[in-house]
C-alpha positions as CSV (number, residue, x, y, z in Angstrom):
1,M,55.9,6.8,-18.4
2,S,59.3,5.7,-17.0
3,L,59.1,2.3,-17.3
4,A,57.9,2.8,-20.9
5,L,61.0,4.9,-21.8
6,D,63.0,2.0,-20.5
7,A,61.0,-0.4,-22.3
8,L,61.7,1.7,-25.7
9,I,65.3,1.5,-25.0
10,V,65.6,-2.1,-24.8
11,L,63.3,-2.6,-27.4
12,T,65.5,-0.4,-30.0
13,G,68.7,-2.4,-29.1
14,C,66.8,-5.9,-29.6
15,I,65.3,-4.9,-32.9
16,H,68.8,-4.1,-34.1
17,V,69.9,-7.3,-32.9
18,L,67.2,-9.1,-34.9
19,L,67.8,-7.0,-38.1
20,A,71.3,-7.7,-38.2
21,P,72.0,-10.9,-36.4
22,Y,75.4,-11.6,-37.8
23,S,79.0,-10.4,-36.5
24,K,82.1,-8.9,-37.8
25,V,85.9,-9.8,-37.3
26,E,86.5,-7.3,-34.5
27,E,83.6,-8.9,-32.5
28,S,85.0,-12.3,-33.1
29,F,87.3,-12.8,-29.9
30,N,84.6,-12.2,-27.4
31,L,81.8,-13.9,-29.4
32,H,84.0,-17.0,-30.0
33,A,85.1,-16.7,-26.2
34,V,81.2,-16.8,-25.4
35,H,80.8,-19.9,-27.7
36,D,83.7,-21.9,-26.1
37,V,82.4,-21.2,-22.5
38,L,78.8,-22.3,-23.7
39,M,79.9,-25.3,-25.5
40,Y,83.1,-26.7,-23.4
41,G,82.7,-25.1,-20.2
42,T,85.7,-23.5,-18.3
43,R,87.5,-26.4,-17.4
44,T,88.6,-27.8,-20.8
45,L,90.3,-25.2,-22.4
46,D,92.0,-27.5,-25.2
47,Q,89.4,-26.8,-27.9
48,Y,89.0,-22.8,-27.4
49,D,89.3,-20.8,-30.4
50,H,91.8,-18.3,-29.2
51,F,94.6,-20.9,-29.1
52,V,94.0,-21.2,-33.0
53,F,93.3,-17.4,-33.7
54,P,95.0,-15.6,-30.7
55,G,95.0,-12.2,-32.5
56,A,97.7,-9.3,-32.2
57,V,97.4,-9.1,-28.3
58,P,95.5,-11.0,-25.7
59,R,91.9,-9.8,-24.5
60,T,90.2,-10.5,-21.4
61,F,87.8,-13.3,-20.8
62,I,85.8,-11.7,-17.9
63,G,83.3,-10.0,-20.0
64,S,82.8,-13.1,-22.2
65,V,82.4,-15.4,-19.2
66,A,80.1,-13.2,-17.6
67,L,77.9,-12.9,-20.5
68,A,77.9,-16.7,-21.1
69,W,77.0,-17.6,-17.6
70,T,74.4,-14.9,-17.7
71,S,73.0,-15.9,-20.9
72,Y,72.8,-19.7,-19.8
73,P,69.7,-19.9,-17.7
74,I,67.8,-17.7,-20.6
75,I,69.0,-20.3,-23.1
76,L,67.7,-23.1,-20.8
77,L,64.3,-21.3,-20.4
78,L,63.9,-20.6,-24.3
79,N,65.1,-24.1,-25.1
80,S,62.6,-25.6,-22.8
81,C,60.1,-23.4,-24.7
82,G,61.1,-24.8,-28.1
83,F,62.8,-21.5,-29.5
84,V,66.3,-22.7,-29.6
85,L,66.7,-24.7,-32.9
86,S,70.2,-24.3,-33.7
87,K,73.6,-23.1,-32.5
88,F,73.1,-19.7,-34.4
89,D,69.9,-18.9,-32.2
90,L,72.4,-19.0,-29.1
91,Q,74.3,-16.2,-30.7
92,V,71.3,-14.3,-31.2
93,I,70.2,-14.8,-27.4
94,V,73.6,-13.9,-26.2
95,R,73.6,-10.6,-28.3
96,L,70.1,-9.8,-27.0
97,V,71.5,-10.3,-23.6
98,L,74.3,-8.0,-24.0
99,T,72.3,-5.4,-25.6
100,T,69.9,-5.3,-22.8
101,F,72.6,-4.8,-20.2
102,N,73.8,-1.8,-22.2
103,A,70.1,-0.8,-22.4
104,F,69.7,-1.1,-18.6
105,G,72.9,1.2,-18.4
106,L,71.4,3.9,-20.3
107,C,68.1,3.5,-18.4
108,F,70.1,4.0,-15.3
109,L,71.4,7.0,-16.9
110,R,68.0,8.1,-17.9
111,R,66.7,8.1,-14.4
112,A,69.5,10.0,-13.3
113,V,68.7,12.7,-15.8
114,S,65.3,12.8,-14.7
115,R,66.3,13.4,-11.1
116,R,68.6,16.1,-12.1
117,F,66.8,18.0,-15.0
118,G,63.4,16.8,-14.8
119,R,61.2,14.3,-16.7
120,P,60.6,16.1,-20.1
121,T,64.6,16.0,-20.5
122,S,64.9,12.5,-19.7
123,F,62.1,11.7,-22.3
124,Y,63.9,13.8,-24.8
125,F,67.3,12.0,-24.0
126,T,65.2,8.9,-24.8
127,I,64.0,10.0,-28.0
128,I,67.4,11.3,-29.2
129,T,69.3,8.3,-28.1
130,I,67.0,5.8,-29.9
131,S,66.9,8.1,-33.1
132,Q,70.6,7.7,-33.5
133,F,72.3,4.8,-35.3
134,L,75.9,3.8,-33.8
135,V,75.1,3.1,-30.2
136,P,71.7,1.1,-30.5
137,F,73.1,-1.0,-33.5
138,W,76.4,-1.8,-31.8
139,M,75.3,-2.0,-28.1
140,G,74.4,-5.7,-28.8
141,R,77.7,-6.6,-30.4
142,T,80.6,-8.2,-28.6
143,L,83.4,-5.5,-28.7
144,P,85.4,-4.9,-25.6
145,N,84.1,-1.3,-25.9
146,M,80.4,-2.5,-25.6
147,F,81.4,-4.5,-22.4
148,A,83.1,-1.3,-21.1
149,L,80.0,0.8,-21.8
150,V,77.7,-0.7,-19.5
151,P,79.8,0.4,-16.4
152,V,80.7,3.8,-17.9
153,N,77.1,4.6,-18.3
154,V,76.3,3.7,-14.6
155,A,79.3,5.8,-13.4
156,S,78.0,8.8,-15.3
157,G,74.5,8.2,-13.9
158,L,75.9,8.2,-10.6
159,L,77.6,11.4,-11.1
160,L,74.6,12.9,-12.4
161,S,72.1,11.5,-9.8
162,R,71.1,14.4,-7.5
163,P,68.3,17.0,-6.9
164,P,68.0,20.0,-9.5
165,N,69.6,22.4,-7.2
166,S,72.3,20.4,-5.6
167,P,75.9,21.6,-5.8
168,K,77.6,18.6,-5.8
169,P,76.9,14.7,-5.8
170,S,77.3,12.5,-2.8
171,P,81.1,11.7,-2.1
172,E,79.4,7.8,-2.2
173,N,78.3,8.1,-5.6
174,V,81.7,9.9,-6.7
175,H,83.6,7.1,-5.0
176,T,81.5,4.4,-6.5
177,A,81.7,6.0,-10.1
178,I,85.5,6.4,-9.9
179,A,85.9,2.7,-8.5
180,M,83.8,1.4,-11.6
181,L,85.8,3.4,-14.2
182,T,88.9,2.3,-12.7
183,F,87.7,-1.1,-12.8
184,T,86.6,-0.9,-16.5
185,A,89.9,0.8,-17.6
186,V,92.1,-2.2,-15.8
187,I,90.2,-4.8,-17.5
188,F,88.3,-3.8,-20.5
189,R,89.4,-0.8,-22.1
190,A,92.8,1.1,-21.1
191,E,91.8,4.4,-22.9
192,L,89.2,5.1,-20.2
193,V,92.1,6.3,-17.9
194,L,92.0,9.4,-20.1
195,L,88.3,9.8,-18.9
196,L,89.0,8.8,-15.5
197,G,91.7,11.5,-15.1
198,P,89.6,14.4,-15.8
199,I,86.6,13.3,-13.7
200,V,89.1,12.7,-10.7
201,L,90.6,16.1,-11.4
202,Q,87.2,18.0,-11.6
203,S,85.9,16.3,-8.5
204,L,88.9,17.4,-6.5
205,L,88.8,21.0,-7.8
206,L,85.0,21.3,-7.1
207,R,85.7,19.5,-3.6
208,H,83.4,16.7,-4.3
209,V,85.6,14.3,-2.6
210,S,88.8,14.4,-0.7
211,F,92.3,13.7,-2.1
212,S,93.1,11.0,0.2
213,G,89.5,9.4,-0.3
214,V,90.2,9.4,-4.2
215,V,93.6,7.8,-3.7
216,K,92.4,5.1,-1.6
217,V,89.4,4.2,-3.9
218,V,91.6,4.2,-7.0
219,L,94.3,2.1,-5.1
220,V,91.8,-0.5,-3.8
221,A,89.9,-0.6,-7.1
222,G,92.9,-0.7,-9.4
223,L,94.8,-3.4,-7.3
224,A,91.6,-5.5,-6.9
225,S,91.1,-5.2,-10.8
226,I,94.6,-6.0,-11.5
227,V,94.5,-9.2,-9.4
228,T,91.2,-10.2,-11.0
229,T,92.1,-10.0,-14.6
230,T,95.4,-11.4,-14.2
231,A,94.3,-14.5,-12.3
232,I,91.3,-15.1,-14.7
233,D,92.8,-14.4,-17.7
234,S,96.3,-16.1,-16.9
235,Y,94.0,-19.3,-16.5
236,F,92.2,-18.8,-20.1
237,W,95.5,-18.0,-21.8
238,R,97.8,-20.4,-19.8
239,T,100.3,-17.7,-19.3
240,I,100.8,-14.7,-16.9
241,V,99.0,-12.0,-18.4
242,W,97.3,-8.6,-17.7
243,P,95.6,-8.2,-21.2
244,E,94.8,-4.6,-21.1
245,F,98.3,-3.8,-20.1
246,S,99.6,-5.9,-22.9
247,G,97.2,-4.1,-25.5
248,M,98.3,-0.7,-24.1
249,Y,101.9,-1.6,-24.5
250,F,101.5,-3.0,-27.7
251,N,99.5,-0.1,-29.2
252,V,100.9,3.1,-27.4
253,V,104.4,2.2,-26.3
254,Q,105.6,0.2,-29.4
255,G,103.3,2.4,-31.6
256,K,101.6,-0.8,-33.2
257,S,98.1,0.9,-33.6
258,S,99.5,3.3,-36.3
259,E,99.9,0.2,-38.5
260,W,96.1,0.4,-38.7
261,G,96.2,4.1,-40.1
262,T,96.4,7.5,-38.6
263,S,94.2,10.4,-38.6
264,P,94.7,14.5,-37.7
265,P,94.2,15.4,-34.1
266,W,90.9,17.2,-35.0
267,T,89.3,14.1,-36.6
268,Y,87.2,13.1,-33.3
269,F,85.8,16.5,-33.3
270,T,85.1,17.2,-36.9
271,L,84.4,13.7,-38.2
272,L,83.6,11.0,-35.7
273,L,81.6,12.6,-33.2
274,P,79.3,13.9,-35.8
275,K,79.1,10.2,-37.1
276,L,78.1,9.2,-33.6
277,L,75.8,11.9,-32.7
278,L,74.3,12.8,-36.1
279,F,72.3,16.0,-35.9
280,A,72.0,16.0,-32.2
281,L,75.6,17.6,-32.1
282,P,74.8,21.1,-32.5
283,F,72.0,20.7,-29.8
284,S,74.6,19.2,-27.6
285,Y,76.8,22.6,-27.9
286,F,73.8,24.6,-27.2
287,G,73.2,22.7,-24.1
288,F,76.7,23.2,-22.9
289,L,76.5,26.9,-23.3
290,M,73.0,27.4,-21.8
291,D,73.2,25.4,-18.5
292,P,76.2,25.3,-16.1
293,R,75.2,21.8,-14.9
294,I,75.7,20.6,-18.4
295,R,79.0,22.2,-18.6
296,E,80.1,20.4,-15.2
297,A,78.8,17.0,-16.9
298,L,80.2,17.4,-20.3
299,L,83.7,18.9,-19.6
300,P,85.5,15.7,-18.5
301,H,84.1,14.0,-21.6
302,V,85.3,16.9,-23.9
303,S,88.7,16.6,-22.1
304,F,88.8,13.1,-22.9
305,I,88.3,13.4,-26.6
306,S,91.1,16.0,-26.6
307,L,93.4,13.6,-24.8
308,I,92.5,10.8,-27.0
309,S,93.1,12.8,-30.1
310,L,96.9,12.8,-29.2
311,L,96.9,9.2,-30.4
312,G,97.5,8.7,-34.2
313,H,95.2,5.8,-34.9
314,K,91.7,6.9,-34.1
315,E,88.3,4.8,-34.5
316,W,84.6,6.0,-33.4
317,R,84.6,3.2,-30.8
318,F,87.4,4.9,-28.9
319,I,85.0,7.6,-27.9
320,V,81.7,6.0,-27.9
321,Y,81.5,6.4,-24.1
322,V,80.7,10.1,-24.6
323,V,77.8,9.8,-26.8
324,P,75.2,9.3,-23.7
325,V,76.3,12.4,-22.0
326,F,76.4,14.4,-25.0
327,N,72.8,13.4,-25.6
328,V,72.0,14.6,-22.1
329,A,73.3,17.9,-23.3
330,A,71.1,17.8,-26.4
331,A,68.1,16.6,-24.3
332,R,68.7,19.7,-22.2
333,A,68.7,22.1,-25.2
334,G,65.5,20.3,-26.7
335,R,63.8,20.8,-23.5
336,W,64.3,24.5,-23.4
337,M,63.4,24.7,-27.2
338,V,60.3,22.9,-26.9
339,S,59.2,24.6,-23.9
340,Q,59.1,27.9,-25.6
341,R,55.8,29.8,-26.4
342,K,54.6,28.7,-29.8
343,S,53.1,32.0,-30.2
344,T,56.4,33.6,-31.0
345,L,58.7,33.2,-34.1
346,I,61.4,32.0,-31.9
347,G,59.2,29.3,-30.1
348,R,57.8,28.0,-33.4
349,L,61.4,27.8,-35.0
350,S,62.9,26.1,-31.9
351,F,60.0,23.5,-31.8
352,F,60.5,22.9,-35.6
353,A,64.3,22.7,-35.3
354,F,64.3,20.2,-32.7
355,C,61.6,18.0,-34.6
356,L,63.5,18.2,-37.8
357,M,66.8,16.9,-35.9
358,L,64.9,13.8,-34.6
359,L,63.5,13.5,-38.3
360,I,66.6,13.7,-40.0
361,N,68.4,11.3,-37.3
362,A,65.5,8.7,-37.9
363,V,66.0,8.8,-41.5
364,G,69.7,8.7,-41.4
365,T,69.3,5.5,-38.9
366,V,67.1,3.7,-41.4
367,M,69.6,4.3,-44.1
368,F,72.7,3.1,-42.1
369,A,70.7,0.3,-40.7
370,M,69.5,-0.9,-44.3
371,A,73.3,-0.6,-45.5
372,S,74.5,-2.5,-42.3
373,I,72.0,-5.3,-42.7
374,A,73.6,-5.9,-46.0
375,N,77.0,-5.8,-44.9
376,Y,77.4,-9.3,-43.7
377,P,77.7,-11.6,-46.5
378,G,79.9,-14.1,-44.7
379,G,77.3,-14.9,-42.3
380,V,74.5,-15.0,-45.1
381,A,76.8,-17.5,-47.1
382,L,77.3,-19.9,-44.3
383,K,73.7,-19.7,-43.4
384,R,72.7,-20.6,-46.9
385,F,75.4,-23.4,-47.0
386,N,74.0,-24.9,-43.9
387,D,70.4,-24.8,-45.2
388,V,71.1,-26.3,-48.7
389,H,73.5,-29.1,-47.3
390,P,72.1,-30.1,-43.9
391,P,74.2,-33.3,-42.6
392,S,72.5,-36.9,-43.0
393,L,72.1,-38.2,-39.5
394,V,73.3,-41.6,-40.8
395,P,76.6,-43.1,-39.5
396,H,79.5,-43.0,-41.9
397,G,77.5,-41.1,-44.7
398,K,78.8,-38.3,-47.1
399,V,80.8,-35.6,-45.2
400,Y,80.9,-32.1,-46.5
401,H,84.0,-30.1,-46.1
402,V,83.6,-26.4,-46.6
403,H,86.7,-24.0,-46.8
404,I,85.5,-20.4,-45.6
405,S,87.7,-17.6,-47.2
406,N,89.1,-14.6,-45.1
407,L,86.4,-12.2,-46.3
408,A,83.6,-14.7,-45.0
409,A,85.2,-15.2,-41.8
410,Q,85.5,-11.5,-41.3
411,T,81.8,-10.7,-42.3
412,G,79.8,-13.0,-40.2
413,A,80.9,-16.6,-40.6
414,S,81.2,-17.0,-36.8
415,L,81.7,-20.4,-34.8
416,F,77.8,-20.4,-34.0
417,L,77.2,-20.6,-37.6
418,Q,79.1,-23.9,-37.5
419,E,75.8,-25.5,-37.0
420,H,76.4,-29.0,-38.5
421,A,79.4,-30.0,-36.5
422,P,80.5,-30.6,-32.8
423,P,80.2,-29.1,-30.3
424,F,76.8,-29.1,-29.5
425,P,75.6,-27.6,-26.3
426,S,73.3,-29.4,-24.0
427,T,70.4,-27.2,-24.9
428,S,70.7,-27.7,-28.7
429,L,67.9,-30.1,-30.1
430,L,70.7,-31.9,-32.0
431,S,72.1,-33.1,-28.6
432,H,68.7,-34.8,-28.1
433,T,69.3,-36.8,-31.4
434,T,72.6,-37.5,-30.9
435,S,74.7,-38.1,-27.7
436,K,78.1,-36.2,-27.5
437,N,79.9,-39.5,-27.3
438,D,78.8,-40.7,-30.6
439,T,79.5,-37.5,-32.7
440,S,82.7,-39.2,-34.3
441,K,80.6,-41.6,-36.1
442,Y,78.3,-39.3,-37.8
443,P,79.0,-37.3,-41.0
444,W,79.5,-34.0,-39.6
445,T,80.3,-31.0,-41.8
446,V,84.0,-29.8,-41.5
447,Y,84.3,-26.0,-41.4
448,D,87.8,-25.1,-42.6
449,K,89.2,-21.6,-42.1
450,T,92.7,-22.3,-43.0
451,E,94.3,-19.1,-44.5
452,N,96.5,-18.2,-47.5
453,L,95.4,-21.4,-49.5
454,T,95.6,-20.7,-53.2
455,I,92.7,-21.7,-55.8
456,D,95.2,-24.6,-56.8
457,E,95.8,-25.9,-53.5
458,L,92.1,-25.8,-52.9
459,S,91.1,-27.4,-56.0
460,G,93.8,-30.0,-55.5
461,S,92.7,-31.1,-52.1
462,R,90.0,-33.8,-53.0
463,D,88.8,-33.6,-49.2
464,I,87.3,-30.1,-49.9
465,T,83.7,-30.3,-51.2
466,H,82.7,-26.8,-51.1
467,L,84.0,-23.2,-51.1
468,I,82.7,-20.1,-49.8
469,T,85.0,-17.2,-51.3
470,E,85.3,-14.0,-52.7
471,W,86.8,-15.3,-55.9
472,S,84.5,-14.5,-58.7
473,P,83.8,-16.6,-61.7
474,V,86.4,-14.6,-63.5
475,E,89.1,-15.5,-61.2
476,M,88.0,-19.0,-61.0
477,R,87.7,-19.5,-64.8
478,S,90.6,-21.9,-65.2
479,R,89.1,-24.1,-62.6
480,M,85.4,-23.9,-63.5
481,R,85.6,-27.4,-65.0
482,I,86.2,-28.5,-61.3
483,W,83.8,-26.1,-59.6
484,R,80.4,-25.0,-60.1
485,I,78.3,-22.2,-58.1
486,I,75.5,-24.1,-55.9
487,D,72.0,-23.8,-57.6
488,V,73.3,-23.7,-61.1
489,D,73.0,-26.5,-63.6
490,A,76.0,-28.4,-64.1
491,D,76.4,-27.0,-67.8
492,A,75.9,-23.5,-66.6
493,H,78.3,-20.9,-67.7
494,I,78.9,-17.2,-67.2
495,T,75.8,-15.4,-68.6
496,S,76.1,-11.5,-67.6
497,L,78.4,-8.8,-66.4
498,D,77.2,-6.3,-64.1
499,L,78.2,-2.5,-64.0
500,D,80.9,-3.2,-61.4
501,G,82.5,-5.8,-63.5
502,A,81.3,-8.6,-61.3
503,V,80.4,-11.8,-63.2
504,V,77.4,-13.3,-62.2
505,P,76.6,-17.0,-63.3
506,G,73.2,-18.2,-63.6
507,G,71.6,-14.9,-62.7
508,S,71.8,-12.7,-59.9
509,G,69.1,-14.7,-58.1
510,T,71.2,-17.7,-57.5
511,I,71.7,-18.6,-54.1
512,G,75.4,-19.3,-54.6
513,V,75.8,-15.6,-55.1
514,I,76.1,-13.7,-52.2
515,N,75.6,-9.9,-52.4
516,G,76.8,-7.1,-50.1
517,S,76.2,-3.5,-49.8
518,A,77.9,-1.2,-52.3
519,G,76.5,2.1,-50.8
520,W,73.7,4.3,-51.4
521,R,73.2,5.5,-54.9
522,I,71.4,8.7,-56.1
523,N,69.7,9.4,-59.5
524,W,71.7,12.4,-60.4
525,D,69.6,12.9,-63.5
526,M,66.5,13.5,-61.4
527,I,68.4,15.8,-59.1
528,G,69.7,17.7,-62.3
529,A,66.2,18.1,-63.7
530,A,64.8,19.4,-60.4
531,K,67.6,22.0,-60.1
532,A,67.1,23.2,-63.8
533,L,63.4,23.4,-63.0
534,R,62.6,21.0,-65.8
535,F,59.6,19.8,-64.2
536,Q,57.9,17.9,-67.2
537,E,61.3,15.8,-67.5
538,L,61.3,15.2,-63.9
539,G,57.7,14.2,-63.9
540,R,58.4,11.6,-66.7
541,M,61.4,10.3,-64.7
542,I,59.3,9.9,-61.7
543,S,56.3,8.2,-63.3
544,G,58.7,5.8,-65.3
545,S,61.0,4.4,-62.9
546,K,59.0,5.3,-59.4
547,W,60.2,7.3,-56.3
548,R,62.4,4.4,-55.3
549,D,64.6,5.1,-58.0
550,I,65.5,8.4,-56.8
551,L,67.7,7.0,-53.9
552,W,68.3,3.3,-53.6
553,L,70.7,0.8,-51.9
554,S,73.2,-0.7,-54.4
555,E,74.3,-4.2,-53.9
556,K,77.0,-6.1,-55.6
557,P,78.0,-9.9,-55.5
558,M,80.7,-10.2,-52.5
559,L,80.7,-14.1,-52.1
560,W,80.3,-17.1,-54.0
561,I,79.5,-20.7,-52.9
562,Y,81.1,-23.3,-55.1
563,E,80.8,-27.2,-54.9
564,R,83.1,-29.6,-56.5
565,R,81.6,-31.0,-59.7
C-alpha cells in the first residue's frame, strides 16, 4: 500500500506535465537556464539566454544546473530507446524529472505522517493532495518556489517523523530541518526566513533543541549556503552576486514588488489559501482544533502566513510551502470523520462530508486543469509553426524567419520549442543528421523575439517571413496585402466576427488561429428555468442543446500565425 500511494503521487504530477507540457513566462528563467546547460554545457556561457533577457533581478542557477545534470542521463537513456525526437521532448523530460523530485518530497512527508498519525491518515493525506489542483499542476514547473518546495517538504517530514506519543522529534531531525530551511532560504526563496523563524522559536520554546545548537546550525548552514550560491552564481552571471539577497533588496527594501500590485493583509487567509487547498481548508481547521499534535505542526505555518501578509505584494506561490502541512491537518480530521460509527447520524454525516469534499476538489481540479491546458497559446502556436514549416536539410535553401510576439513568448514559446535552429544537443536525432560544425550552411529557422516592434517595422523587414502575434486581422487590416494567415487561401478575407469581437479569417478551424481559454461559461437560462421550476422548458433546453451546454469552457482567438504573401 505504501508504494502504491507513493506511485499515485508521482503519477498525478506526471499526468499534469503531460497534459500541459508548455510553460509560462514566470518559469522561463530556470527553464531556459536548464536549456542552456544541456545545449552549451557550463564552460561556454556566451550564448546563455540570461545575458539577453536578464530579468529584473538575478536568479540562482543552482537549481537549474542540478536539474539539467540530473535529467541528462535520463535523456541519454530515453534517446537510446528512440523517445527523444526533438528539443521539445527534452523540456517534457526535464519537467517530469522536477515533478518526480517534488513527488518524492511529498512521499517523504507522507511516510512521516504514517509514522506520526497512522497509515489511514497518510492514505487520506495522499487522496487530498492528488485531489487538489495547484500543487500537483505546478510542482513540475520551473518556478524557484518549486525548487524550494522539495527541501521544505523534507524538512516538514523530519519534524513530523516520530512515534505517535513521542513528545518531541530527535534533535538530529530538528537540526537537519533547520539547516535545510536555511539553505533553501539563502539560495532559492528568501521569504522562507519567515517560516524558519517560527520553527526555530517553537523548537526552542518546547525545548526540542538548545539555543547554542540552533545558532551553530544556522551559522554553518547559512555561511556555507552563501558561499555556495555566491561562487556558483557569480560564475554564471559574470559578476559578484548573491541572487536571493539582490531579489530581497529589490522587492522588500526598495519596495519594487508593489509595482506588480498590492493586496490587503487578509488576502492570503481569505482568498489565496482557499485557492490552494480548495474544500480541504475547513477540514484543516477542524484538524487544528481536534489534535494538539496538528496544532504543533501547523502553528509555525500559520505564523509564516501572518508574517508574509505584512508585505503588500501577494501571490499564491509565496505561501505554497504550507499546503502539504495543511493537508496533513485535513487528513487527520478526515481520519476521525471516516472512523465514526456509520450507525449514528453524526457518523454518516461525517463520512458524507469528507467524501463530498474529495468529490468537489476532484471536479474543481478537472475544471482548473482544462482551463489551464488551453492557457498556453504561445506554445501551441510555435509548435504548429514548426510542424507546418520544417526546415529543408539542403545546404543554402530557403530560410524561415519567424517573429515571436510578447504574448507568445510569455505563454509557452520557450527555447526548447526552437526546434529547427541550433543549438542541438548531442542526444537529439538532428545531431545524427547534421554535425554541429556544419550548422551554418543549413537553412535553419530564425526565431526572433525582438521586443517593441511595430506592424510597419515588421512588415518593412523583408527578412521576416512569418509572424506569431496577438494582432488580429482587424489590427492588421492595413497590412493584409502583405500578410496572410497560414493555411488560408491567398485570396481569403475576413469572413466572420465572433461574440467577443475577434475577427476570424478562414473560419475558426484555421491552424493559423490559436485559441486560448476565456473561462468557464454557464447557461444562465437553464439555471433560471430550474430555479423557477419550469421543468418543461428546462427539459426542452437540455434535449435541444445537450448537457454539455449547461457548463462549458469558452475559448477565443489569442494568437495568429501570419506568413508573407
